[in-house]
Structures are given as C-alpha cells and as structure tokens.
C-alpha positions as CSV (number, residue, x, y, z in Angstrom):
1,M,-3.9,25.6,-11.2
2,R,-4.4,26.2,-7.7
3,A,-4.2,22.7,-6.6
4,A,-4.8,21.0,-2.3
5,V,-3.6,17.7,-1.9
6,V,-5.3,16.6,1.5
7,G,-2.8,13.8,3.0
8,C,0.9,13.3,3.5
9,G,1.0,10.0,2.4
10,V,2.5,8.1,-0.1
11,G,0.2,9.2,-3.4
12,G,-0.8,13.0,-1.4
13,M,3.1,13.0,-1.6
14,G,3.4,11.7,-4.9
15,A,0.8,13.4,-6.7
16,S,1.7,17.2,-4.9
17,I,5.5,16.7,-6.4
18,A,4.1,15.2,-9.9
19,M,1.7,17.8,-10.4
20,A,4.0,20.7,-8.6
21,R,6.0,19.1,-11.4
22,R,4.1,20.2,-14.2
23,G,3.4,23.5,-13.4
24,A,0.2,23.5,-10.9
25,E,0.3,25.9,-7.2
26,V,0.1,23.0,-4.9
27,T,-0.8,23.3,-1.3
28,L,-0.7,19.6,0.4
29,F,-2.5,19.5,3.8
30,E,-1.9,17.4,7.0
31,T,-3.3,17.1,10.5
32,F,0.1,15.8,11.8
33,E,2.6,18.4,13.4
34,A,5.3,16.2,12.3
35,P,4.1,13.9,9.6
36,R,5.1,10.9,9.9
37,P,4.8,6.7,7.7
38,L,2.4,4.4,9.7
39,G,3.0,1.1,9.1
40,S,6.3,-1.2,9.0
41,G,7.3,-2.1,5.8
42,L,5.8,-2.9,2.3
43,L,7.4,-4.1,-1.4
44,L,7.5,-2.1,-4.1
45,Q,6.4,-3.8,-7.4
46,P,7.4,-3.2,-11.1
47,T,4.5,-0.1,-11.4
48,G,5.4,1.6,-8.1
49,L,9.2,1.7,-9.2
50,R,8.1,2.5,-12.6
51,A,6.0,5.2,-10.7
52,L,8.8,6.4,-8.7
53,D,11.2,6.6,-11.4
54,R,8.6,9.5,-12.8
55,L,9.4,11.3,-10.2
56,G,13.2,10.8,-9.8
57,L,12.9,8.8,-6.7
58,G,13.5,4.9,-8.6
59,E,16.8,4.9,-7.9
60,A,17.2,6.0,-4.6
61,A,14.2,3.7,-3.8
62,R,16.4,0.8,-4.7
63,S,19.3,2.1,-2.6
64,V,18.2,1.7,0.2
65,G,15.5,-1.2,-0.3
66,A,16.4,-5.4,-1.0
67,R,15.6,-6.9,-3.8
68,I,12.5,-9.3,-3.4
69,D,12.8,-12.2,-6.4
70,R,10.0,-14.4,-5.5
71,L,6.9,-14.6,-3.0
72,E,7.2,-18.0,-1.1
73,G,4.3,-20.1,0.9
74,H,4.4,-23.5,2.9
75,D,2.1,-24.5,5.7
76,A,3.3,-25.2,9.0
77,R,4.1,-28.9,8.1
78,G,6.8,-27.6,5.3
79,R,4.4,-27.8,2.5
80,L,4.8,-25.9,-0.3
81,V,1.9,-23.8,-1.1
82,L,2.5,-21.1,-3.1
83,L,4.8,-20.2,-5.2
84,T,5.2,-17.0,-7.3
85,Q,8.4,-15.8,-9.0
86,Y,8.6,-13.1,-10.8
87,R,11.1,-14.1,-13.7
88,H,8.1,-15.7,-14.7
89,W,6.7,-12.5,-15.5
90,R,10.1,-11.3,-17.5
91,E,12.8,-12.2,-16.9
92,G,15.3,-9.9,-14.4
93,A,12.3,-8.7,-12.8
94,H,11.7,-8.5,-9.3
95,G,10.0,-6.0,-6.5
96,I,12.2,-3.9,-3.2
97,G,11.1,-4.6,0.2
98,I,11.3,-1.0,2.2
99,H,11.1,0.2,5.0
100,R,8.0,2.7,5.0
101,A,10.1,6.0,6.7
102,S,12.7,5.7,3.6
103,L,9.6,5.8,1.5
104,F,7.9,8.5,3.5
105,Q,11.6,10.5,3.4
106,L,12.2,10.1,-0.2
107,L,8.7,11.2,-0.6
108,F,8.5,13.6,2.0
109,D,12.4,15.5,0.7
110,A,11.2,16.0,-2.4
111,L,8.2,18.3,-1.8
112,A,10.1,21.5,-1.0
113,P,12.3,21.0,-4.2
114,A,9.3,20.9,-6.4
115,G,7.6,24.1,-5.1
116,V,5.0,22.1,-2.9
117,T,3.4,24.3,0.1
118,L,3.0,21.9,3.2
119,R,0.5,23.0,6.2
120,V,0.9,20.6,8.8
121,G,-1.1,20.4,12.1
122,T,-4.3,21.3,9.8
123,T,-7.5,19.0,9.8
124,I,-9.6,19.3,6.6
125,E,-13.2,18.7,7.8
126,T,-15.3,20.0,5.0
127,V,-15.3,20.4,1.7
128,R,-17.4,23.6,0.2
129,D,-18.7,23.6,-3.2
130,P,-16.9,20.6,-5.3
131,A,-17.8,22.7,-8.4
132,R,-15.5,25.1,-7.0
133,P,-13.5,23.7,-3.6
134,V,-13.0,25.4,-0.7
135,L,-11.7,23.7,2.5
136,I,-13.0,24.1,6.0
137,D,-10.4,22.7,8.8
138,A,-11.4,21.7,12.6
139,A,-10.5,25.2,13.6
140,G,-13.2,26.8,11.2
141,A,-10.5,28.6,8.7
142,E,-11.0,28.1,5.1
143,H,-8.6,27.7,2.7
144,G,-8.9,28.0,-1.2
145,P,-10.7,28.2,-4.1
146,F,-8.5,25.6,-5.6
147,D,-9.1,24.5,-9.3
148,L,-8.4,20.9,-7.9
149,V,-8.8,19.5,-4.1
150,V,-7.2,15.7,-4.2
151,V,-8.1,13.7,-1.4
152,A,-5.4,11.4,-0.7
153,D,-6.0,10.5,3.1
154,G,-5.8,7.0,3.3
155,S,-8.9,4.0,3.9
156,A,-10.6,6.3,6.7
157,S,-10.6,9.2,4.9
158,R,-12.1,11.9,6.8
159,L,-13.9,13.6,3.5
160,R,-14.8,10.4,1.4
161,A,-18.5,10.5,2.4
162,Q,-19.0,14.3,1.4
163,L,-17.6,13.7,-1.5
164,R,-19.2,10.3,-2.5
165,P,-22.1,9.5,-0.1
166,K,-22.8,5.8,-0.3
167,A,-19.2,5.1,-0.5
168,R,-18.4,2.0,2.3
169,A,-15.2,0.9,4.3
170,P,-16.0,-1.4,6.0
171,V,-13.4,-2.7,8.4
172,N,-12.3,-5.7,7.8
173,A,-12.6,-9.1,10.0
174,W,-8.8,-10.1,9.9
175,G,-5.7,-7.7,10.5
176,A,-2.3,-8.0,11.8
177,V,0.5,-6.9,13.7
178,W,4.0,-5.8,12.1
179,G,7.6,-5.1,13.9
180,N,11.4,-4.7,12.4
181,L,13.9,-7.0,13.1
182,P,18.2,-6.5,11.6
183,D,18.6,-9.9,10.0
184,P,22.4,-8.8,9.3
185,E,23.6,-12.3,8.3
186,G,20.8,-12.3,5.2
187,R,19.0,-15.4,6.4
188,F,15.7,-14.3,4.5
189,A,17.2,-11.9,1.5
190,G,15.6,-12.5,-1.9
191,V,12.0,-13.5,-0.6
192,L,8.8,-12.6,0.8
193,A,8.4,-15.7,2.9
194,Q,4.9,-17.1,4.7
195,V,4.0,-19.8,6.8
196,Y,0.2,-21.0,7.0
197,H,-1.8,-22.7,9.4
198,R,-4.5,-23.5,7.9
199,A,-5.8,-19.8,7.2
200,E,-6.6,-18.7,10.4
201,V,-2.8,-18.3,10.7
202,M,-0.2,-16.1,8.7
203,I,3.1,-15.4,9.3
204,G,5.8,-13.4,6.9
205,V,8.7,-11.7,6.4
206,L,9.9,-9.1,4.5
207,P,13.6,-8.1,3.7
208,I,13.3,-3.7,3.4
209,G,16.9,-2.9,3.1
210,I,18.4,-0.9,5.7
211,G,16.1,1.3,7.0
212,P,16.7,5.7,7.8
213,G,19.4,5.3,10.6
214,S,20.6,1.7,9.7
215,E,23.3,0.2,7.8
216,A,22.0,-3.2,8.8
217,P,19.5,-5.3,6.7
218,K,16.5,-5.1,8.1
219,V,13.3,-7.6,7.5
220,S,9.2,-6.9,8.5
221,F,7.9,-9.7,10.4
222,F,3.8,-9.5,10.6
223,W,1.4,-12.2,12.1
224,S,-2.0,-11.7,11.1
225,L,-4.9,-12.1,13.8
226,P,-8.5,-11.0,13.7
227,A,-8.9,-7.6,14.3
228,D,-11.0,-8.0,17.4
229,Q,-8.0,-9.6,18.8
230,A,-5.2,-7.1,18.7
231,P,-6.2,-5.6,22.1
232,A,-6.1,-9.2,24.0
233,F,-2.6,-9.6,21.8
234,A,-1.3,-6.3,23.1
235,S,-2.0,-7.5,27.0
236,G,-1.1,-11.3,26.8
237,D,1.7,-13.8,27.2
238,F,4.2,-12.8,25.0
239,E,6.4,-15.7,25.4
240,A,3.7,-17.7,25.4
241,W,2.7,-16.1,21.2
242,K,7.3,-16.5,20.9
243,A,6.8,-20.1,21.6
244,R,3.3,-21.0,19.4
245,V,5.6,-18.9,16.2
246,R,8.4,-21.6,16.8
247,Q,6.1,-24.0,16.7
248,L,5.0,-23.0,13.3
249,W,7.9,-21.7,11.8
250,P,11.1,-22.3,13.4
251,A,13.6,-19.6,11.7
252,A,11.1,-16.8,11.9
253,G,11.0,-18.4,16.1
254,E,14.7,-16.8,16.1
255,L,13.3,-13.9,14.3
256,A,11.0,-13.0,16.9
257,A,12.8,-13.6,19.9
258,G,14.4,-10.4,19.4
259,F,11.1,-8.3,20.3
260,A,11.1,-7.1,23.5
261,G,7.8,-7.4,23.8
262,A,3.9,-7.2,22.2
263,H,4.8,-3.0,22.9
264,A,7.4,-3.8,19.6
265,L,4.9,-5.0,17.2
266,S,2.0,-2.3,15.7
267,P,-1.5,-2.7,15.0
268,A,-3.1,-2.6,11.6
269,I,-6.3,-2.8,10.4
270,Y,-7.7,-3.0,6.5
271,R,-11.0,-1.7,4.9
272,D,-12.4,-2.9,2.0
273,V,-13.7,0.7,0.2
274,S,-16.2,0.7,-2.2
275,V,-16.8,4.1,-3.7
276,G,-18.2,3.9,-6.7
277,A,-16.4,6.9,-9.1
278,W,-13.5,8.9,-7.2
279,N,-14.7,12.3,-8.8
280,A,-17.1,14.9,-7.5
281,G,-16.2,18.0,-9.2
282,A,-13.1,19.2,-9.4
283,C,-12.6,16.5,-6.9
284,V,-10.8,13.7,-7.0
285,L,-9.8,10.2,-4.2
286,I,-7.0,8.8,-4.7
287,G,-4.7,6.3,-3.4
288,D,-6.8,4.1,0.0
289,A,-9.1,6.4,0.0
290,A,-10.3,5.5,-3.2
291,H,-9.8,1.3,-3.3
292,G,-8.1,0.4,-0.1
293,T,-8.8,-3.3,0.0
294,S,-6.7,-6.6,2.4
295,P,-2.9,-6.6,2.1
296,Q,-3.1,-10.3,0.4
297,L,-1.5,-8.9,-3.3
298,G,0.4,-6.3,-1.2
299,Q,-0.2,-3.6,-3.8
300,G,-1.7,-0.3,-1.8
301,A,1.1,2.0,-2.2
302,N,1.5,0.9,-5.8
303,L,-1.4,1.2,-6.9
304,A,-1.2,4.7,-5.2
305,L,2.1,6.3,-6.8
306,V,0.5,5.3,-10.2
307,D,-2.7,7.2,-9.1
308,A,-0.1,10.2,-8.2
309,V,1.6,10.3,-11.9
310,E,-1.6,9.6,-14.0
311,L,-3.6,12.3,-12.2
312,A,-0.8,14.3,-13.0
313,D,-0.6,13.1,-16.5
314,S,-4.4,14.4,-16.9
315,L,-4.1,17.7,-16.0
316,P,-6.1,20.3,-18.4
317,G,-4.2,22.6,-20.8
318,G,-6.7,24.6,-20.1
319,G,-10.3,22.6,-20.7
320,E,-12.2,21.7,-18.0
321,V,-11.4,20.0,-14.4
322,A,-14.3,17.9,-13.3
323,T,-14.1,16.5,-17.4
324,M,-10.1,15.8,-16.7
325,V,-10.6,13.8,-13.4
326,A,-14.3,11.7,-14.1
327,G,-11.3,10.6,-17.2
328,F,-8.8,9.7,-14.7
329,Q,-10.1,8.2,-13.1
330,A,-12.3,5.8,-15.6
331,A,-8.7,5.0,-17.0
332,R,-7.3,4.3,-13.4
333,R,-10.8,2.0,-12.9
334,R,-9.0,-0.4,-15.7
335,H,-6.0,-1.1,-13.6
336,T,-7.6,-0.9,-9.8
337,A,-11.0,-2.7,-10.1
338,I,-8.7,-6.0,-11.0
339,Y,-7.1,-5.8,-7.9
340,Q,-10.0,-4.5,-6.1
341,L,-11.6,-7.4,-6.8
342,A,-9.1,-10.1,-6.4
343,S,-8.0,-8.8,-3.3
344,R,-11.8,-9.4,-1.9
345,L,-11.8,-12.9,-3.3
346,L,-8.0,-14.1,-2.1
347,T,-8.7,-12.8,1.6
348,P,-10.9,-15.8,2.6
349,L,-8.0,-18.2,1.4
350,F,-5.7,-16.3,3.7
351,Q,-7.1,-15.0,6.2
352,S,-10.6,-16.9,7.6
353,R,-11.3,-19.4,10.4
354,G,-11.6,-22.9,9.7
355,S,-10.9,-25.5,7.8
356,V,-12.3,-24.8,4.1
357,W,-11.2,-21.6,2.6
358,S,-7.9,-22.8,3.5
359,A,-8.2,-26.3,1.7
360,V,-9.7,-24.4,-1.5
361,R,-6.7,-22.0,-1.6
362,D,-4.0,-25.5,-1.3
363,W,-6.2,-27.1,-4.1
364,V,-5.6,-24.0,-6.0
365,F,-2.2,-22.3,-5.7
366,T,-0.3,-25.4,-5.2
367,P,-0.3,-26.4,-8.6
368,A,-0.9,-23.0,-9.9
369,S,2.9,-22.5,-8.6
370,L,4.0,-24.9,-11.6
371,L,2.1,-24.9,-14.5
372,P,3.7,-22.3,-16.9
373,V,0.5,-20.8,-17.7
374,L,-1.2,-20.1,-14.1
375,R,2.5,-19.3,-12.7
376,G,2.7,-17.4,-15.5
377,L,-0.7,-15.1,-14.9
378,G,0.7,-15.2,-11.1
379,A,3.5,-13.3,-11.0
380,A,1.6,-10.8,-13.4
381,M,-0.5,-10.6,-11.0
382,L,1.8,-10.2,-8.1
383,T,3.9,-7.0,-10.6
384,G,0.7,-5.5,-10.6
385,A,0.8,-5.3,-14.3
386,L,-2.3,-6.4,-15.0
387,R,-5.1,-3.5,-16.4
388,I,-8.1,-3.6,-19.4
389,G,-6.5,-1.7,-21.9
390,P,-3.2,-0.6,-22.4
391,W,-0.8,1.6,-20.0
392,P,-0.1,5.1,-20.5
393,K,3.4,4.6,-22.7
394,D,5.7,6.3,-19.7
395,L,3.4,4.0,-17.2
396,R,4.3,0.9,-19.1
397,P,6.2,-1.3,-16.5
C-alpha cells in the first residue's frame, strides 16, 4: 500500500510510523523546511501512553516526562473546586506531563528507522479524486496517486473543507498564553495545579520533565484569556500582569517572575471542529483535523495517538481502502465523540465571562470531587478511558 500523510504533528508522525511498520510505503508531507513542535507542554494520559507503547516509545516518554497523579483546582481564595486523582480510576494509574518538543523529537527520530519518507517544504493545497487521491502542492507539483491519504494537518486544516465541505471549525472565544520555566526544587511536582477567578481567569502549572537540552525539571505555565485579547497581552504592562498573578496565586506569581517579558509566552488558539464523517473515498482526517476541541480535558495529543495506532491496525489485507477508513472512523467516533461533547459542555464553566457559569462549576465539581462514584467517573474521564463499546485489545488502557 502507498500511503501519504499530510502534517508532521503528533498524529501525523504517529500514523506514519505505525503504518510503515505494518508494511505500508509511507510519504509524510510537511510545510515547514524544518519541522518543529507548536506549543509548550502537554499531558499524556494512560490512553496516549498505551498508544506510545505500541509505537515502542512509551518508556522513552516516561523517562523524559514528569509523573502526574492528580488534577487539583482552587479558587483565588484557596477553596477547593476540583480534585481528580488517577488512583480513583485504577490504583497506580498516572499521567505524564511532557514538553511538546520532547514528544515531537521522540516521534521524529522514529520516522526514518520505520522507513517513512519525509518531504519537507511541501505545502499540500489540493486533493484530486479522493477515490484514488493525487496530492497537488503549492508549486503545482503532483504527488501520487496513493492508495490512502491521511490528513493530519491540525485544527486549521487546509484540506478538511475539500474532503468534507460542510465541516465547521470556528475559533474558540477563549485561548491562552503558555511558557516554560525551571522548577529545580520540584515545588509543583506530581500535580496539574490550577487556580480560577470565577471563569474569567484560569492559571495552570503542569510539570513537564526535563525538556530538550536541559537536565533541570521544568513546568509549563498557562494563563487563559479571550482570544481577541492576545495582541493586547503581548503589548501590555507585563509587570502589572505579574502582579495580578501574584495576587491570585502567590506560588505561581513567584514562578512567573522568571518570565523576562510577554515575548516569553506564546499565544495558543483553539478551534471547535465539527466534521461529521472523517472520511471521503480513500482519504481520512485524524487528530485535531477531525475532532479538535478546547483544551479543558487535555486530550488532544492522546486522541491523535490513538487515532494513529487504530488507523494502522485497520489497514486492509487486500480489501477496499474506502471501506477500511469508513470502519475506522466509525469505531473511533465511539471514543472521540464523548470527549468532544464533554469539552463543549465544560468550556463555559472554566472560560467565560461573569459569575453564573463558575457558580455552576463550583456547585457541581466540588461535591463530585468527594463522592466515590462521581470521583471515579471523573477520573475515568481524565484518563481518556471512556469509550462506547470495548477497546481494541492491544489498546485497552
């Protein structure tokens, strides 16, 4: 089988490696001359770690990342709002906070040994004849035909609308700024910690391990804000902002003092992707191109990694590719749809104006953190393990 993958992100590289190891001839196309990760840190859940284990990269990810045992959120007065512990799902379970660059490098370094051909500096703009797809780049050059095309170019996908004209991907009203800082004393070890001021401010600190070129433990710091305020943040009074962080969360304020200026934090925007079926002919969308959401549940990279491995497991042994990708997306929707819906429901509780939604959040989540049945369900949601129907045997978290 000749397969093309568009996009050198987590899902694209994962799918390329997994398919190549199953005997496919894989070409991975990337716009940038030097592929690079976007973003700061992420949380690998048991589902994502299981997929990385299948790719032979799980232990490497654990060795450079930081173990996370719980998610804990307080309001600015110090009152507990949210507590979700992995052990309430399964004893010994945990997540791994990891620098995006570390995860990117693990996957990137596995491409060539798996036999993947990487074509950088190639922007794919058109898919011709999805039934027997040919890719056309920005210079007009044609690539293919391919037996299978995997579109993994993110939530702002260039190709999604060609394959699924009714797809929608509006930018979420809220985004964030992110940056990494050293935490050599491990003050934030073991926990994804958050502090909220109503739903208008969310501050978070995630341990991410050692990171590329560093032996000192690092954390990712994030501050949520309306997406249209990102330019004002970049040009605003940075010292006043740091004072605001200290006021709301003194420990995070000490941490944020290490930022030299607004340039040290990168803006992030998110899209709420609604596609319907992900497939058209022998083409299929995966990752954020298929099911991108806000980051409230921290599932983006995990869902993409599971997409990648399940897609490779679905490769036909002589059957129709179009039938295969239709079956693949139907099976994956039994997992991803739960998290898309949950993200849409949760986002206003953590990122919105006024006090109504935050009051609802506090009324719901504070008791849910303490009641055994509900806290177990919350832990299962956090791990990424909720799925309608059984998991594939080799991916069961």
